N, C-alpha and C positions, 0 to 999 in steps of 0.2 A: 509852850517854852520857846521861849527866840535862842536862837545859839549865834554868837559872833562869829560871822565869817571872814575872810582877810583873804587876798588877791590871792595870796601863797596857798590856802585851803583850798580856794576854788578851780586852779590850774593842777592843785593836789588830785584832786580828786580826778582831772580829767589824764592827767598823766597815771594813776594806778589803775584805772582800768584800762588806759590804753597798753599797756605795757600787761596787763594779766590777758585781755582776750588774744593780743598778740603769741603772748607764749603758748596759752590753750589751744591755738586754733590748728596747729601742727598736733596734738593730739586726740582732737579733735576729727581728722584726719582719719589718724592711726586707729580710732577705735569705733569709729562709725560702720565699716564693711563687719568687724566681730559682733556687736548689737543688732544685723542688718538693717541697718539706717542707711540704705542708699535710696536714690532715688533712680531709678526705671527709666528709660526713654519711651513718652506716648507719644501720640498723637500729637496734640495740643504743646507739648514741648519745645522749648530751643536746642536741646544738646541730643547728642545721636551716641551717647554711650553712658554705663551707668556711674553716677557720682554721689560723693559720699554729702547729707543733707543732717548734718547733726552740728553743726558751727554754731547756734543754739547755745550750744554746752557754756562754748568761749564767751559768746555775747555775753550770757547770763554772771559769769562767776566774773567776770569784766567788773560790770555794773557793779554786780552785789556787792562785793568784795569793797571797791570804793565806795560806795554809800554806808556800807555799814562802818567803816572806822571814819570816814567826815562828819557820819551825820547823829552817833553814836550820841542818845539822850535827848532825842528831839520825840515828841510825843505820836509823831506821826511813822516811827520806822517799822512799829511790828506788826502794822496795817502793811504797806512798803510791802515788807518782810514777806508776809505769809501770802497775800498776793499775787507777787512777783515767783515765789517757788509755785503756789499750784498753777497760775498759767503758762508757765513753763513747764510743768510737769505734765500740763495736759499735750502742750505743743510737743512733749518727743516722744508719750503715747503715739501722736499721729504719724510723727517721724518712727520708730521702729515699727509700730504694727504693716504687719502687710496688706496694703490695700488702705490704710490709714482707716481712724475712725468713722465711724458713720456723722454726716455734714451735720443733723440735727443733735445726734446728740453731743458734739463739741460746743454748738450753739446752749444748747440747754446748760454746760458747763458751766460755758462763761458768762449768763449771765445768774446762774447758782453763784460765779467769786464775784462778779457785779454787787450782787445784793450782798454777801459777805462783808464786801467792802464798805458798804451802806453804814453796817449794823456797827462795823470797826471806827465809823467816825469818817470817812474816806465820803462826803457829802456834797451838791450844789443844793443849799438849803433856799437860797436868793439870787439876784444877778439886777445888777445897777444899773439904773433906772437912766438907761441914754437919753432920753429926750425929757427930762427934767432931775429932779432933784430925788434923794431918798430910794428904797430900795422896791424892787417886786418880791414880796418873800414867798415862799412857798410853802405850801401843804407839807404834812405828811407825806401822804400819796402821792400828789405832785413831786415832791423832790424826790421820792423813792425811783418814779419812772425817769423821772431826767437823768438823776443817778445813774442810774443802770444805762441807760438808752446811752449815754456819751461814754460810761467806761467801756461796755460791747463794741460801739461804734468805731471811736477811732482805735479800739485794740484791731479791727478786721480791716482799716483801712492801708494799712503797711502790709498786712496779710497778704492784701489782692492785689499789690503792686509789684507781688515778690515773683517775678516774670522772667526778669534778666538777670546777667551777671551783673552784681554788685548793685542795682537798682533800688532795693530795700534797706541799703544798708546804708546808700549814701543820700535816701532822701530823710530818713532816721536821723543821720547826722545832722542834713542839714535844717531841718527843722530842730532840733535839740538845741542846735548852736543859737538859731534867731532868737528860742525862748529863753534860753539863758540871759543873753544879753541886755531881752527884755525883761527879764527877773533883776539883773543888775543893774539895770537903768533905774531902776524906781523896789530897788534890796532893801533901801535904810529908809525912803517913804512910806514903804506896803509890806514891809517882812518879809520880801519873797525871797530871800536870800539861800534857802534850801533849796527852792523852786532851781536857782543858777546852778546848785553843786550836783542836784538828783539830776538836769539835763547835763552838766558837761559829762558825768560820767555816763550817762548815756550816748551819749558824741564820743564818748573814746573808748570806749568798748566800740564802738560799730567803727570807727575808722580803724581802729586794730585789727579788726578782721577782714576790712574792705582789700586791705593787697592780695589777698589768695582768694577773694570773693570778685574782686571783680575781672570782666571780658580777659583771657579766658580761663576762666573759675577753676580755681582746686576743691572746691568744694561748696554746697548751698547753706544757709542759716538755717533752714529748714521750717516746720510751723510753730517748732521752739523757738526760732529766734525772733520771727515774723510775728507771732501772735506775744511775745515778753515784749519785743520793743515798742507797738504800738500800744500795750498796758500801760507800759511807766510812763511814757509823756500822757497817756490819759489821766493817771491818777496824779504826778507829780502838779497839774495844770488846775488840782480844786486842793491841794494841801496849803495852799497861803493861808497864814492864820489872822491875815485884818480883812474884812467886811467892802474895804474901799477894791480892794486887789481885786475881784472876783468875775468884773469887767475884763482885765487884761488876761486872768486867768480861762477865760472862755474865749472872749474875739479871737486874742494873739494863738494860741492852737491850729482854730478853724481857719485862719488865712493862712500860715503858715503851709499846712497841711491839705489847703483848696484844691490842690492837682488832685490825690489820692480822694481825697473825700469826694469831689469831683469825678473823678471817675467810676468810684463805688458805685453814689446817687446812681450817674446814667446805665451801670452794669445791670443795677435793680429795677430800674421801668425798663431798660432793653426785655429781660428777662421775665419781667410781669404782663409786659404788651403781647411780647412772644407765647405765652403761655408755659413758660419753662420755671424750674425750681427757682427757688432767689441764689440758695446756694451752689445752682448748675455750676461749672464753669466753662468758659468760652476763646475765644480767639478775638475779640472787640475790644480788648481795651487798647489807652493811648498808645501804651508800647507793643504791641500789634501793630496798628495802624503803621507806624511808626517804621518796623520791618519790613514790612508789606510793601512799604512807599522804596524799599533799597537801600538804607542808609546805614545798615548791618549793629550787631546786638551796642559796640564798642559809642557809636556815634547818637543811637539813640537815647543812650542813659545819659549822653552828655549834656543831650538838648530838653531831656526832662529835669536835670539835676540842674539848668540854667533856670528853667520856667519855676522850679520852687523858690532855689536862690531869690527870684524878683518876688517874689511871692513873701518872702520870709522878711526880705526889706521893707515891702510894704508893710506889713506887723508891727517893725521898727517903731518905720514913721507913725503908724497911724496910732501907738504908744505914747506919742511926744502930741498929740493930738493935731496932725499935718492930717487931715482928713484928705481934703484934696488930691496934694502931692501922692496921699496912699492910693487914692481910686484912680487915680493916671498910673502907675504900677498895676494895679489889677489888672485893669483894662488891656495895658500892654501883653501883658501873661497872657489874658484869653485869647488875643489876640495871634499871637506866634501859636495858641491850640486851636487855633482856626486853620490857619493857615498849612498848617502839620494834618490835621483829618479830613481837607477837601482836595488834596492833589492826590485827585483819584487816578490821575490816567498814567502816574508813575513817570511824568516828562523830565524831571533830574534822571534819575539814570538812565532812560531813554538817549535824551544830547549826549550824554555822556559819552554813550556806547559810542553814537554814530557817531560823534565829533572822532574820538581815535580812530575807528575804521576808515571816516577821511581822510585824516593824516598819515595813516600807515600807507593807504591807497597812491599820496603825494607824493610820500619818499617811498614809493618803488619794493614795498615793504608785503609781504606775503599775510592776508588777516589767516585768522581759523580756519575760517573756510575753505580758502584755497592752499591752506597747508592738507586739511583733510581729502579735499579733492586728489593732489598732488599722492600722498598719501600710496592711497588704494591700487594706482599702477605699479609702484613699488613689489606692494607687497603680491599681486600678480603675476610681476617678472618672474620672484623669490620662487615664486610656487613653480614656475614654469620651467624655471632653472633642475628646481630639485627634480620635475617629472624625468 
């Protein structure tokens, strides 16, 4: 069943999700300590005090209420509601349980939910032949495997980049807005307006939550938020009703989420090579490298936002068959990543610090070192006076 959707309804979905998410986030901050959904500082963490980590509740309510109101009557709605609720419940349990759920158990549950989505009709049965006419049809077994890998993979890309204040929410919003714009451009032609509305709801709930999560954060979204956002982006990408849109449904999210996907794939490869479990945490993600280079949380997050926005623009351009322009933007994005990851000598922060000290000396000001040296005699003099 195709639903006729207007600009008013598209922006209405965004606005409703934004308002509900923004209103419910303070409730999540109040509720988190009462249900023990607190993030305790760890060695690999970026904060030094316990933080509420139940922001996923606000994102879930904002997204689901908006989708339920604006997409009622769509044949895919039951699967969306069931899958989104189950993945949210899994993440919420991980946030509440002390020490979190076992990684293998979470992965098994994600796989089971993805299989359920397949049997409820959310599946990738074919992909458009990019190098010729027609489609590449998948058999039953291949269809199941591809669908499960797609849903589980995209679900975890958002989860794995949730390492800095505001990072996951901002990246999810950029991805959702980019996919929504592509869906709007091709909506009348390929029947993708449902995707547009769903992505606008996801973007609205992410941005409604972001003011409370951007550095310095007042709370974290937790696994309940990051798993939910990744899962919703994954399933909305495959619900479009017309066959010709399948290429857009697969290629566009891959491009838009290119940075999280690259970071996830590199993390898996890194752990396999080092003989560590795939799900084991480490501090070698892109945002960790930026932090070690001295950029700080706010600047590191904004830098990744910029790269993701470039990839989003590349996806929009490619959807309009402007392949050369899209490739140039993709190469530009990865060039920036190369620059960020290869500055291992901390040249920028060191040069700035040295320049500041030289400027202070030229103006006759005391540096921190000289102040420290001057402070010691004063303290000794005070001790002598007291004696």
